[in-house]
N, CA, C and O of each residue as an XYZ file, in Angstrom:
888
protein
N     -27.288     13.207   -250.388
C     -25.852     13.331   -250.612
C     -25.668     13.759   -252.063
O     -26.292     13.281   -253.010
N     -24.760     14.694   -252.132
C     -24.313     15.183   -253.598
C     -23.538     14.202   -254.297
O     -22.634     13.588   -253.729
N     -23.852     14.013   -255.541
C     -23.175     13.021   -256.402
C     -22.135     13.747   -257.184
O     -22.531     14.575   -258.005
N     -20.788     13.534   -257.029
C     -19.735     14.249   -257.800
C     -19.318     13.336   -258.974
O     -18.916     12.195   -258.746
N     -19.406     13.818   -260.206
C     -18.936     13.068   -261.364
C     -17.485     12.684   -261.368
O     -16.653     13.557   -261.120
N     -17.107     11.442   -261.630
C     -15.775     10.983   -261.658
C     -15.739      9.912   -262.776
O     -16.725      9.264   -263.125
N     -14.436      9.790   -263.325
C     -14.191      8.726   -264.251
C     -14.342      7.402   -263.594
O     -13.892      7.281   -262.455
N     -14.925      6.390   -264.177
C     -15.182      5.086   -263.534
C     -13.904      4.516   -262.947
O     -13.935      4.021   -261.820
N     -12.738      4.563   -263.680
C     -11.596      4.006   -263.056
C     -11.092      4.741   -261.842
O     -10.635      4.131   -260.875
N     -11.175      6.058   -261.894
C     -10.768      6.857   -260.711
C     -11.608      6.540   -259.561
O     -11.077      6.355   -258.466
N     -13.005      6.451   -259.727
C     -13.891      6.188   -258.672
C     -13.684      4.800   -258.096
O     -13.797      4.607   -256.886
N     -13.382      3.831   -258.951
C     -13.225      2.472   -258.370
C     -11.855      2.349   -257.695
O     -11.744      1.569   -256.749
N     -10.944      2.970   -258.059
C      -9.544      2.914   -257.319
C      -9.771      3.651   -256.078
O      -9.280      3.228   -255.032
N     -10.520      4.788   -256.108
C     -10.811      5.597   -254.838
C     -11.474      4.793   -253.772
O     -11.138      4.767   -252.588
N     -12.465      4.134   -254.333
C     -13.303      3.299   -253.424
C     -12.519      2.152   -252.742
O     -12.762      1.752   -251.603
N     -11.596      1.685   -253.517
C     -10.740      0.541   -252.914
C      -9.769      1.008   -251.822
O      -9.467      0.334   -250.837
N      -9.296      2.285   -252.117
C      -8.395      2.864   -251.131
C      -9.284      3.357   -249.875
O      -8.863      3.279   -248.721
N     -10.321      3.779   -250.150
C     -11.273      4.244   -249.082
C     -11.459      3.089   -248.067
O     -11.288      3.284   -246.863
N     -11.810      1.886   -248.570
C     -12.013      0.660   -247.775
C     -10.846      0.475   -246.808
O     -11.053      0.114   -245.649
N      -9.639      0.715   -247.270
C      -8.422      0.467   -246.475
C      -8.403      1.554   -245.446
O      -8.428      1.265   -244.250
N      -8.362      2.768   -245.858
C      -8.131      3.968   -245.004
C      -9.254      4.082   -243.893
O      -8.968      4.451   -242.754
N     -10.403      3.787   -244.229
C     -11.578      3.964   -243.246
C     -11.508      2.796   -242.287
O     -11.756      2.953   -241.092
N     -11.158      1.578   -242.825
C     -11.174      0.321   -241.961
C      -9.972      0.256   -240.998
O     -10.075      0.054   -239.788
N      -8.859      0.442   -241.646
C      -7.594      0.194   -240.797
C      -6.960      1.457   -240.216
O      -6.156      1.384   -239.287
N      -7.329      2.621   -240.771
C      -6.798      3.923   -240.192
C      -7.801      4.711   -239.552
O      -7.497      5.771   -239.004
N      -9.050      4.254   -239.577
C     -10.083      5.064   -238.896
C     -10.096      6.515   -239.489
O     -10.302      7.489   -238.766
N      -9.885      6.611   -240.742
C      -9.835      7.959   -241.472
C     -11.064      8.942   -241.095
O     -12.229      8.625   -241.335
N     -10.723     10.086   -240.523
C     -11.779     11.063   -240.159
C     -11.639     12.260   -241.064
O     -10.536     12.771   -241.261
N     -12.717     12.698   -241.603
C     -12.794     13.757   -242.639
C     -13.761     14.909   -241.926
O     -14.875     14.698   -241.447
N     -13.113     16.079   -241.971
C     -13.830     17.215   -241.436
C     -13.866     18.373   -242.497
O     -12.833     18.724   -243.067
N     -15.114     18.972   -242.753
C     -15.055     20.169   -243.599
C     -15.272     19.799   -245.055
O     -15.180     20.696   -245.893
N     -15.567     18.491   -245.452
C     -15.677     18.175   -246.830
C     -16.662     19.098   -247.549
O     -16.489     19.392   -248.731
N     -17.683     19.550   -246.843
C     -18.691     20.429   -247.413
C     -18.132     21.800   -248.008
O     -18.798     22.491   -248.779
N     -16.810     22.137   -247.566
C     -16.164     23.299   -247.992
C     -15.635     23.112   -249.476
O     -15.273     24.089   -250.131
N     -15.606     21.916   -249.942
C     -15.088     21.660   -251.330
C     -16.184     22.079   -252.222
O     -17.335     21.694   -252.013
N     -15.845     22.933   -253.313
C     -16.848     23.429   -254.173
C     -17.379     22.179   -254.970
O     -16.661     21.238   -255.308
N     -18.852     22.298   -255.252
C     -19.497     21.232   -255.983
C     -19.017     21.198   -257.392
O     -18.931     20.131   -258.000
N     -18.697     22.367   -257.934
C     -18.349     22.396   -259.358
C     -17.331     23.665   -259.503
O     -17.206     24.539   -258.644
N     -16.683     23.614   -260.642
C     -15.686     24.723   -261.032
C     -14.353     24.359   -260.639
O     -14.184     23.472   -259.801
N     -13.356     24.988   -261.190
C     -12.008     24.739   -260.882
C     -11.477     25.271   -259.579
O     -11.975     26.301   -259.126
N     -10.431     24.608   -258.888
C      -9.937     25.200   -257.666
C      -8.552     24.453   -257.596
O      -8.259     23.538   -258.365
N      -7.753     24.915   -256.629
C      -6.518     24.288   -256.160
C      -6.820     23.760   -254.819
O      -7.392     24.462   -253.984
N      -6.422     22.432   -254.559
C      -6.476     21.871   -253.317
C      -5.036     21.971   -252.699
O      -4.188     21.132   -253.002
N      -4.759     23.015   -251.816
C      -3.498     23.099   -251.186
C      -3.373     22.386   -249.841
O      -4.155     22.614   -248.917
N      -2.343     21.497   -249.760
C      -2.251     20.670   -248.554
C      -0.789     20.558   -248.119
O       0.142     20.684   -248.914
N      -0.641     20.321   -246.843
C       0.656     20.058   -246.293
C       1.006     18.680   -246.729
O       0.166     17.860   -247.097
N       2.379     18.449   -246.668
C       2.976     17.231   -247.271
C       3.797     16.548   -246.194
O       4.854     17.051   -245.812
N       3.325     15.397   -245.693
C       4.168     14.740   -244.645
C       4.532     13.327   -244.998
O       5.452     12.797   -244.375
N       3.878     12.647   -245.966
C       4.151     11.320   -246.148
C       3.988     10.939   -247.628
O       3.358     11.644   -248.417
N       4.643      9.682   -247.990
C       4.422      9.177   -249.296
C       2.892      8.995   -249.685
O       2.488      9.098   -250.843
N       2.099      8.718   -248.607
C       0.707      8.293   -248.765
C      -0.269      9.500   -248.807
O      -1.469      9.262   -248.939
N       0.151     10.726   -248.707
C      -0.692     11.870   -248.665
C      -1.645     11.965   -249.911
O      -2.840     12.198   -249.734
N      -1.070     11.768   -251.306
C      -1.950     11.903   -252.293
C      -3.038     10.935   -252.421
O      -4.114     11.333   -252.868
N      -2.878      9.631   -252.061
C      -4.130      8.703   -252.057
C      -5.128      9.051   -250.887
O      -6.346      8.955   -251.031
N      -4.520      9.467   -249.705
C      -5.410      9.881   -248.625
C      -6.352     11.075   -249.095
O      -7.578     11.044   -248.983
N      -5.661     12.077   -249.608
C      -6.514     13.283   -250.095
C      -7.418     12.995   -251.168
O      -8.441     13.663   -251.317
N      -7.071     11.923   -252.023
C      -7.952     11.528   -253.029
C      -9.217     10.878   -252.534
O     -10.282     10.975   -253.143
N      -9.063     10.205   -251.396
C     -10.181      9.545   -250.790
C     -10.985     10.640   -250.038
O     -12.211     10.684   -250.144
N     -10.332     11.471   -249.323
C     -11.027     12.481   -248.538
C     -11.801     13.529   -249.307
O     -12.864     13.991   -248.894
N     -11.245     13.874   -250.405
C     -11.873     14.894   -251.249
C     -12.965     14.307   -252.152
O     -12.715     13.363   -252.902
N     -14.195     14.881   -252.073
C     -15.269     14.470   -252.927
C     -15.237     14.765   -254.263
O     -16.140     14.341   -254.984
N     -14.122     15.586   -254.822
C     -14.004     15.844   -256.278
C     -12.770     15.092   -256.780
O     -11.855     14.803   -256.009
N     -12.754     14.789   -258.032
C     -11.775     14.073   -258.757
C     -10.590     14.995   -258.804
O     -10.786     16.170   -259.116
N      -9.412     14.584   -258.531
C      -8.219     15.366   -258.514
C      -7.247     15.098   -259.637
O      -7.184     13.988   -260.166
N      -6.481     16.126   -260.003
C      -5.262     15.929   -260.802
C      -4.044     16.239   -259.794
O      -4.223     16.983   -258.829
N      -2.923     15.700   -260.031
C      -1.764     15.984   -259.210
C      -0.464     15.849   -260.000
O      -0.429     15.172   -261.027
N       0.602     16.492   -259.525
C       1.981     16.325   -260.119
C       2.592     15.023   -259.567
O       2.296     14.595   -258.451
N       3.426     14.436   -260.369
C       4.280     13.331   -260.066
C       5.639     13.375   -260.778
O       5.723     13.873   -261.901
N       6.655     12.885   -260.174
C       7.991     12.990   -260.890
C       7.938     12.134   -262.141
O       7.430     11.013   -262.107
N       8.465     12.658   -263.257
C       8.450     11.988   -264.526
C       9.166     10.657   -264.463
O       8.937      9.814   -265.330
N       9.996     10.429   -263.512
C      10.755      9.198   -263.345
C       9.761      8.021   -262.917
O      10.091      6.836   -262.966
N       8.659      8.420   -262.543
C       7.737      7.331   -261.991
C       7.007      6.632   -263.223
O       6.384      5.582   -263.062
N       7.101      7.202   -264.346
C       6.457      6.624   -265.518
C       7.216      5.394   -266.037
O       7.902      5.507   -267.053
N       7.129      4.289   -265.422
C       7.651      3.154   -265.675
C       6.744      1.970   -265.683
O       6.191      1.673   -264.623
N       6.507      1.200   -266.841
C       5.673     -0.050   -266.915
C       4.239      0.312   -266.384
O       3.679      1.388   -266.592
N       3.718     -0.759   -265.656
C       2.315     -0.755   -265.193
C       2.087      0.455   -264.310
O       1.058      1.115   -264.460
N       2.954      0.769   -263.435
C       2.729      1.863   -262.528
C       2.575      3.194   -263.250
O       1.733      3.994   -262.842
N       3.372      3.487   -264.343
C       3.163      4.638   -265.086
C       1.704      4.708   -265.653
O       1.031      5.738   -265.630
N       1.282      3.508   -266.164
C      -0.087      3.532   -266.786
C      -1.187      3.849   -265.704
O      -2.148      4.580   -265.941
N      -0.963      3.242   -264.510
C      -1.872      3.441   -263.400
C      -2.049      4.929   -263.004
O      -3.144      5.479   -262.886
N      -0.850      5.510   -262.814
C      -0.941      7.019   -262.310
C      -1.387      7.932   -263.365
O      -1.907      9.015   -263.094
N      -1.175      7.479   -264.680
C      -1.752      8.366   -265.868
C      -3.247      8.305   -265.814
O      -3.911      9.320   -266.025
N      -3.839      7.074   -265.521
C      -5.238      6.961   -265.489
C      -5.795      7.523   -264.207
O      -7.017      7.606   -264.080
N      -4.988      7.910   -263.259
C      -5.395      8.601   -262.108
C      -5.189     10.073   -262.073
O      -5.274     10.711   -261.024
N      -4.899     10.644   -263.304
C      -4.752     12.015   -263.546
C      -3.431     12.635   -263.147
O      -3.338     13.853   -262.997
N      -2.347     11.766   -262.965
C      -1.066     12.286   -262.678
C      -0.519     13.044   -263.833
O      -0.675     12.626   -264.980
N       0.180     14.254   -263.543
C       0.789     15.105   -264.540
C       2.327     14.957   -264.311
O       2.830     15.378   -263.269
N       3.072     14.361   -265.282
C       4.514     14.347   -265.036
C       5.254     15.563   -264.966
O       5.004     16.417   -265.816
N       6.158     15.798   -264.062
C       6.854     17.072   -264.041
C       8.426     16.579   -263.660
O       8.719     15.656   -262.899
N       9.209     17.319   -264.288
C      10.721     17.037   -264.081
C      11.126     17.679   -262.738
O      10.371     18.424   -262.113
N      12.282     17.364   -262.366
C      12.905     17.753   -261.060
C      13.018     19.335   -261.004
O      12.927     19.953   -259.943
N      13.210     19.899   -262.156
C      13.290     21.435   -262.126
C      11.842     21.841   -262.431
O      11.587     22.381   -263.507
N      10.893     21.602   -261.529
C       9.531     21.807   -261.754
C       9.107     23.249   -262.250
O       8.217     23.351   -263.094
N       9.704     24.301   -261.758
C       9.329     25.610   -261.936
C       9.546     26.042   -263.529
O       9.013     27.031   -264.031
N      10.340     25.210   -264.163
C      10.625     25.366   -265.537
C       9.875     24.383   -266.578
O      10.010     24.509   -267.795
N       9.092     23.416   -265.990
C       8.490     22.465   -266.791
C       7.156     23.064   -267.426
O       6.063     22.946   -266.872
N       7.337     23.678   -268.567
C       6.331     24.437   -269.200
C       5.232     23.484   -269.686
O       4.062     23.865   -269.672
N       5.567     22.252   -270.118
C       4.525     21.265   -270.685
C       3.585     20.949   -269.453
O       2.359     21.010   -269.543
N       4.210     20.629   -268.375
C       3.378     20.212   -267.128
C       2.398     21.416   -266.802
O       1.205     21.219   -266.570
N       2.907     22.523   -266.799
C       2.098     23.733   -266.474
C       0.894     23.942   -267.422
O      -0.229     24.268   -267.038
N       1.252     23.720   -268.683
C       0.182     23.857   -269.792
C      -0.881     22.800   -269.538
O      -2.050     23.129   -269.740
N      -0.621     21.607   -269.131
C      -1.569     20.583   -268.788
C      -2.320     20.969   -267.561
O      -3.526     20.736   -267.491
N      -1.684     21.536   -266.607
C      -2.416     22.051   -265.382
C      -3.446     23.063   -265.684
O      -4.595     22.908   -265.271
N      -3.092     24.108   -266.393
C      -3.963     25.188   -266.661
C      -5.146     24.784   -267.623
O      -6.269     25.284   -267.553
N      -4.771     23.844   -268.505
C      -5.834     23.269   -269.401
C      -6.886     22.510   -268.563
O      -8.090     22.627   -268.790
N      -6.368     21.703   -267.554
C      -7.345     20.983   -266.706
C      -8.157     21.905   -265.836
O      -9.340     21.668   -265.593
N      -7.520     22.963   -265.365
C      -8.398     23.979   -264.592
C      -9.295     24.662   -265.438
O     -10.396     25.002   -265.004
N      -8.908     24.932   -266.740
C      -9.832     25.711   -267.663
C     -11.054     24.866   -267.903
O     -12.124     25.419   -268.155
N     -10.952     23.527   -267.839
C     -12.025     22.668   -268.106
C     -12.822     22.366   -266.775
O     -13.671     21.479   -266.691
N     -12.483     23.131   -265.840
C     -13.260     22.907   -264.602
C     -12.732     21.903   -263.661
O     -13.435     21.633   -262.687
N     -11.615     21.320   -263.804
C     -10.895     20.359   -263.037
C     -10.294     20.921   -261.733
O     -10.394     22.125   -261.497
N      -9.681     20.095   -260.891
C      -9.109     20.454   -259.710
C      -7.598     19.963   -259.651
O      -7.227     19.006   -260.330
N      -6.852     20.576   -258.913
C      -5.325     20.217   -258.851
C      -4.910     20.161   -257.398
O      -5.047     21.145   -256.671
N      -4.398     19.008   -256.967
C      -3.807     18.807   -255.769
C      -2.348     19.354   -255.743
O      -1.472     18.918   -256.490
N      -2.163     20.291   -254.874
C      -0.738     20.861   -254.760
C      -0.291     20.838   -253.318
O      -1.063     20.856   -252.359
N       1.081     20.794   -253.250
C       1.694     20.776   -251.902
C       2.650     21.923   -251.851
O       3.788     21.816   -252.307
N       2.176     23.080   -251.271
C       2.891     24.346   -251.290
C       4.297     24.214   -250.713
O       5.211     24.907   -251.158
N       4.491     23.292   -249.681
C       5.842     23.102   -249.202
C       6.904     22.573   -250.225
O       8.107     22.777   -250.064
N       6.427     21.934   -251.204
C       7.278     21.313   -252.290
C       7.725     20.108   -251.999
O       8.046     19.453   -252.991
N       7.864     19.556   -250.903
C       8.429     18.329   -250.512
C       7.997     17.928   -249.156
O       7.511     18.767   -248.398
N       8.155     16.626   -248.791
C       7.681     16.024   -247.503
C       8.390     16.751   -246.359
O       9.596     16.996   -246.407
N       7.640     17.074   -245.375
C       8.309     17.691   -244.226
C       9.226     16.781   -243.528
O       8.884     15.614   -243.337
N      10.477     17.267   -243.094
C      11.421     16.436   -242.487
C      11.220     16.199   -241.022
O      11.925     15.385   -240.426
N      10.362     16.826   -240.474
C      10.098     16.859   -238.938
C       8.633     16.787   -238.525
O       8.344     16.799   -237.328
N       7.710     16.714   -239.457
C       6.351     16.629   -239.089
C       5.601     17.974   -238.991
O       4.376     18.053   -238.897
N       6.462     19.041   -239.023
C       5.935     20.414   -238.820
C       5.666     21.050   -240.194
O       6.151     20.589   -241.227
N       4.859     22.143   -240.154
C       4.594     22.881   -241.456
C       5.847     23.762   -241.779
O       6.509     24.264   -240.870
N       6.122     23.918   -242.976
C       7.184     24.739   -243.416
C       6.717     25.763   -244.481
O       5.587     25.703   -244.966
N       7.634     26.715   -244.830
C       7.303     27.739   -245.778
C       6.924     27.240   -247.089
O       7.498     26.303   -247.644
N       5.875     27.934   -247.607
C       5.383     27.611   -248.972
C       6.380     28.056   -250.042
O       7.072     29.061   -249.879
N       6.442     27.331   -251.088
C       7.438     27.667   -252.179
C       6.757     28.649   -253.142
O       5.533     28.759   -253.215
N       7.564     29.302   -253.821
C       7.166     30.364   -254.867
C       6.223     29.669   -255.875
O       5.225     30.257   -256.292
N       6.542     28.408   -256.268
C       5.790     27.788   -257.254
C       4.309     27.714   -257.154
O       3.601     27.880   -258.147
N       3.836     27.472   -255.993
C       2.449     27.419   -255.637
C       1.828     28.737   -255.800
O       0.684     28.822   -256.247
N       2.512     29.780   -255.465
C       2.066     31.214   -255.639
C       1.836     31.545   -257.088
O       0.859     32.207   -257.437
N       2.768     31.071   -257.966
C       2.785     31.323   -259.311
C       1.554     30.668   -260.003
O       0.797     31.266   -260.768
N       1.453     29.355   -259.635
C       0.270     28.534   -260.242
C      -1.110     29.172   -259.859
O      -2.002     29.306   -260.697
N      -1.238     29.551   -258.574
C      -2.510     30.174   -258.060
C      -2.759     31.538   -258.692
O      -3.882     31.845   -259.095
N      -1.712     32.356   -258.779
C      -1.945     33.745   -259.387
C      -2.120     33.712   -260.817
O      -2.761     34.620   -261.347
N      -1.587     32.698   -261.566
C      -1.786     32.651   -263.004
C      -3.139     32.027   -263.273
O      -3.870     32.480   -264.154
N      -3.491     30.953   -262.493
C      -4.776     30.296   -262.730
C      -5.980     31.054   -262.287
O      -7.076     30.818   -262.795
N      -5.815     31.992   -261.325
C      -6.895     32.865   -260.851
C      -8.100     31.939   -260.565
O      -9.165     32.080   -261.165
N      -7.901     31.013   -259.655
C      -8.996     30.136   -259.201
C      -8.927     30.144   -257.710
O      -7.895     30.512   -257.148
N     -10.091     29.713   -256.976
C     -10.084     29.689   -255.535
C      -9.071     28.633   -255.065
O      -8.762     27.706   -255.814
N      -8.581     28.755   -253.907
C      -7.628     27.799   -253.215
C      -8.362     27.263   -252.023
O      -8.767     28.074   -251.189
N      -8.587     25.912   -251.846
C      -9.134     25.236   -250.804
C      -7.991     24.697   -249.943
O      -7.275     23.810   -250.408
N      -7.783     25.167   -248.748
C      -6.683     24.788   -247.926
C      -7.218     23.365   -247.265
O      -8.393     23.181   -246.949
N      -6.207     22.437   -247.118
C      -6.577     21.140   -246.410
C      -5.287     20.793   -245.723
O      -4.192     21.242   -246.062
N      -5.511     19.919   -244.681
C      -4.423     19.507   -243.744
C      -4.677     18.027   -243.403
O      -5.778     17.601   -243.057
N      -3.603     17.308   -243.526
C      -3.656     15.934   -243.141
C      -2.795     15.715   -241.817
O      -1.695     16.219   -241.591
N      -3.485     14.898   -241.026
C      -2.918     14.615   -239.649
C      -2.717     13.112   -239.608
O      -3.550     12.327   -240.062
N      -1.504     12.722   -239.009
C      -1.185     11.241   -238.778
C      -0.312     10.655   -239.772
O       0.369      9.677   -239.464
N      -0.262     11.158   -240.949
C       0.468     10.517   -242.103
C       2.046     10.656   -241.880
O       2.831      9.860   -242.397
N       2.421     11.630   -241.144
C       3.833     11.534   -240.812
C       4.174     10.457   -239.958
O       5.185      9.795   -240.193
N       3.412     10.200   -238.955
C       3.674      9.046   -238.079
C       3.495      7.714   -238.846
O       4.100      6.694   -238.516
N       2.610      7.778   -239.913
C       2.396      6.533   -240.521
C       3.446      6.157   -241.451
O       3.819      4.984   -241.441
N       3.998      7.019   -242.288
C       5.154      6.830   -243.185
C       5.862      8.041   -243.647
O       5.606      8.544   -244.741
N       6.740      8.516   -242.842
C       7.444      9.705   -243.202
C       8.782      9.338   -243.968
O       9.127      8.165   -244.105
N       9.505     10.387   -244.454
C      10.744     10.151   -245.232
C      11.759      9.507   -244.643
O      12.710      9.156   -245.341
N      11.740      9.249   -243.324
C      12.871      8.645   -242.547
C      12.444      7.153   -242.313
O      13.277      6.434   -241.762
N      11.310      6.642   -242.650
C      10.831      5.319   -242.331
C      11.038      4.469   -243.598
O      10.785      4.949   -244.703
N      11.458      3.319   -243.464
C      11.529      2.312   -244.672
C      10.239      1.675   -244.882
O       9.870      1.400   -246.024
N       9.489      1.409   -243.803
C       8.332      0.774   -243.935
C       7.142      1.494   -243.161
O       7.425      2.054   -242.102
N       5.867      1.514   -243.606
C       4.808      2.258   -242.929
C       4.301      1.540   -241.716
O       4.511      0.345   -241.507
N       3.602      2.359   -240.907
C       2.848      1.760   -239.768
C       1.498      1.787   -240.315
O       0.868      2.843   -240.276
N       0.956      0.667   -240.853
C      -0.253      0.639   -241.545
C      -1.577      0.920   -240.885
O      -2.573      1.102   -241.585
N      -1.636      0.963   -239.570
C      -2.865      1.186   -238.768
C      -2.812      2.542   -238.097
O      -3.680      2.786   -237.259
N      -1.981      3.360   -238.346
C      -1.917      4.713   -237.752
C      -3.220      5.561   -238.043
O      -3.630      5.674   -239.198
N      -3.798      6.097   -237.077
C      -5.024      6.866   -237.255
C      -4.724      8.101   -238.135
O      -3.686      8.747   -237.989
N      -5.695      8.418   -239.081
C      -5.509      9.513   -240.051
C      -6.626     10.464   -239.992
O      -7.745     10.043   -239.697
N      -6.428     11.707   -240.244
C      -7.410     12.741   -240.382
C      -7.186     13.736   -241.412
O      -6.031     14.082   -241.660
N      -8.238     14.268   -242.081
C      -8.035     15.237   -243.100
C      -9.016     16.413   -242.797
O     -10.188     16.129   -242.549
N      -8.666     17.534   -242.800
C      -9.551     18.756   -242.631
C      -9.483     19.600   -243.756
O      -8.395     19.884   -244.257
N     -10.669     20.072   -244.246
C     -10.753     21.015   -245.386
C     -11.214     22.379   -244.801
O     -12.089     22.427   -243.937
N     -10.597     23.498   -245.300
C     -11.000     24.864   -244.930
C     -11.808     25.409   -245.972
O     -11.924     24.784   -247.026
N     -12.446     26.632   -245.775
C     -13.219     27.318   -246.710
C     -12.307     27.814   -247.866
O     -11.149     28.199   -247.700
N     -12.929     27.765   -249.002
C     -12.011     28.230   -250.169
C     -11.546     29.749   -250.050
O     -12.312     30.665   -249.752
N     -10.275     29.883   -250.304
C      -9.669     31.260   -250.229
C      -9.911     31.921   -251.633
O      -9.360     31.421   -252.614
N     -10.672     32.971   -251.759
C     -10.897     33.656   -253.054
C      -9.575     34.296   -253.530
O      -8.647     34.552   -252.762
N      -9.563     34.530   -254.838
C      -8.284     35.116   -255.425
C      -8.007     36.470   -254.799
O      -6.839     36.815   -254.621
N      -8.946     37.197   -254.479
C      -8.698     38.543   -253.846
C      -8.029     38.452   -252.510
O      -7.432     39.447   -252.098
N      -8.065     37.414   -251.829
C      -7.531     37.222   -250.542
C      -6.027     36.632   -250.477
O      -5.281     36.826   -249.517
N      -5.697     35.920   -251.571
C      -4.361     35.475   -251.612
C      -3.334     36.145   -252.694
O      -2.110     36.075   -252.579
N      -3.955     36.745   -253.664
C      -3.244     37.379   -254.663
C      -3.087     38.884   -254.518
O      -4.054     39.606   -254.763
N      -1.937     39.393   -254.137
C      -1.696     40.903   -253.897
C      -1.702     41.648   -255.215
O      -1.766     42.877   -255.180
N      -1.641     41.020   -256.363
C      -1.723     41.741   -257.571
C      -0.405     41.886   -258.203
O       0.605     41.643   -257.542
N      -0.326     42.301   -259.551
C       0.924     42.346   -260.292
C       1.839     43.389   -259.772
O       3.039     43.295   -260.027
N       1.334     44.484   -258.988
C       2.272     45.497   -258.570
C       3.062     45.091   -257.351
O       3.925     45.852   -256.913
N       2.805     43.901   -256.768
C       3.612     43.439   -255.650
C       4.879     42.698   -256.174
O       4.764     41.655   -256.817
N       6.045     43.234   -255.898
C       7.283     42.636   -256.471
C       7.550     41.241   -255.900
O       8.311     40.478   -256.496
N       6.891     40.855   -254.655
C       6.956     39.467   -254.216
C       5.677     38.798   -254.296
O       5.254     38.068   -253.399
N       5.014     39.068   -255.457
C       3.637     38.549   -255.603
C       3.489     36.987   -255.290
O       2.634     36.609   -254.489
N       4.259     36.176   -255.876
C       4.143     34.711   -255.689
C       4.454     34.242   -254.375
O       3.833     33.303   -253.877
N       5.487     34.912   -253.714
C       5.926     34.574   -252.418
C       4.780     34.980   -251.430
O       4.482     34.260   -250.478
N       4.162     36.146   -251.695
C       3.066     36.518   -250.766
C       1.882     35.632   -250.891
O       1.222     35.324   -249.899
N       1.610     35.233   -252.032
C       0.455     34.303   -252.337
C       0.796     33.012   -251.588
O      -0.063     32.478   -250.887
N       1.944     32.527   -251.706
C       2.285     31.198   -251.081
C       2.161     31.256   -249.575
O       1.615     30.357   -248.935
N       2.708     32.389   -249.003
C       2.523     32.540   -247.553
C       1.162     32.623   -247.032
O       0.869     32.119   -245.947
N       0.267     33.279   -247.810
C      -1.150     33.418   -247.306
C      -1.842     32.033   -247.516
O      -2.729     31.681   -246.739
N      -1.451     31.254   -248.544
C      -2.061     29.941   -248.640
C      -1.610     29.007   -247.531
O      -2.418     28.224   -247.031
N      -0.396     29.062   -247.146
C       0.057     28.312   -245.951
C      -0.553     28.742   -244.666
O      -0.712     27.932   -243.754
N      -0.879     29.912   -244.568
C      -1.555     30.492   -243.418
C      -2.884     29.745   -243.321
O      -3.309     29.389   -242.222
N      -3.506     29.517   -244.388
C      -4.899     28.944   -244.406
C      -4.696     27.483   -244.008
O      -5.504     26.969   -243.234
N      -3.743     26.835   -244.455
C      -3.524     25.476   -244.020
C      -3.172     25.418   -242.527
O      -3.691     24.543   -241.833
N      -2.387     26.233   -242.041
C      -1.966     26.234   -240.645
C      -3.172     26.447   -239.587
O      -3.078     26.030   -238.432
N      -4.233     27.083   -240.038
C      -5.421     27.400   -239.175
C      -6.229     26.147   -238.979
O      -6.996     26.070   -238.020
N      -6.091     25.134   -239.864
C      -6.967     24.037   -239.779
C      -6.711     23.067   -238.506
O      -5.563     22.808   -238.146
N      -7.828     22.558   -237.862
C      -7.631     21.749   -236.720
C      -7.700     20.213   -237.132
O      -8.065     19.824   -238.242
N      -7.327     19.456   -236.157
C      -7.027     17.995   -236.374
C      -8.448     17.396   -236.506
O      -9.258     17.476   -235.582
N      -8.738     16.759   -237.751
C     -10.027     16.128   -237.981
C     -10.329     14.975   -236.990
O     -11.484     14.648   -236.715
N      -9.314     14.420   -236.505
C      -9.478     13.286   -235.534
C     -10.083     13.670   -234.284
O     -10.661     12.828   -233.598
N      -9.993     14.925   -233.921
C     -10.685     15.326   -232.689
C     -11.903     16.253   -232.812
O     -12.461     16.765   -231.841
N     -12.274     16.428   -234.124
C     -13.496     17.130   -234.462
C     -14.657     16.237   -234.753
O     -14.490     15.018   -234.701
N     -15.896     16.779   -235.073
C     -17.051     16.028   -235.288
C     -16.951     15.583   -236.769
O     -17.565     16.187   -237.648
N     -16.189     14.547   -237.017
C     -15.908     14.216   -238.505
C     -17.114     13.698   -239.167
O     -18.037     13.192   -238.529
N     -17.108     13.834   -240.545
C     -18.192     13.377   -241.365
C     -18.272     11.809   -241.431
O     -17.236     11.156   -241.306
N     -19.364     11.255   -241.606
C     -19.499      9.851   -241.648
C     -18.966      9.411   -243.023
O     -18.808     10.231   -243.927
N     -18.699      8.137   -243.161
C     -18.176      7.561   -244.373
C     -18.903      7.884   -245.656
O     -18.278      8.185   -246.673
N     -20.114      7.828   -245.615
C     -20.866      8.053   -246.963
C     -20.959      9.524   -247.332
O     -21.290      9.845   -248.474
N     -20.668     10.453   -246.377
C     -20.483     11.819   -246.786
C     -19.221     12.162   -247.328
O     -19.141     13.001   -248.226
N     -18.092     11.511   -246.800
C     -16.760     11.820   -247.243
C     -16.564     11.098   -248.686
O     -15.758     11.575   -249.485
N     -17.251     10.039   -248.975
C     -17.087      9.343   -250.329
C     -18.062      9.957   -251.251
O     -18.135      9.572   -252.418
């Protein structure tokens, strides 16, 4: 089994979450071997639930960075998510230059970034159009994009539910990395970022439900 370097705090929190998701949600992970062993990449995922970031953190064998609303930086919770590589971003995210500087710095250092191309949680459980912002990040970063898709999290805790259904079965599927040449149409395309976003969403849409695939066992996913 490949050993992926992680900060001790991140690894310990991830292990605690994994114990829950594998035990009570029967988490199934398919295609984890598609995640690059080293080097920067974007992990582009659909967004269905409040719980998507921690589930992806458990399913992905690489340590992740991710965006979070700057309003979440309060007290102990703010300290917690800072130590879990959260990057604060204001509501007008496309203009938050400080956040993007931190993102590109993390990628330059060989890190990874979890992004939700749809921009917000799906209102109906279906995939929706990718936002221009993901295209901008990908085209400027010039790093591979690994498409990933979560199944079951909408039923577990979607934006219309006050409380989660804690034992809903969950699955995560990873696709093969999409090289820059396949998602970036180049600077001559007047709709460059929109085109890149659409191509990334196509990669996510192709992924099949990990819960009905030959999922990887616990030790391989962790």
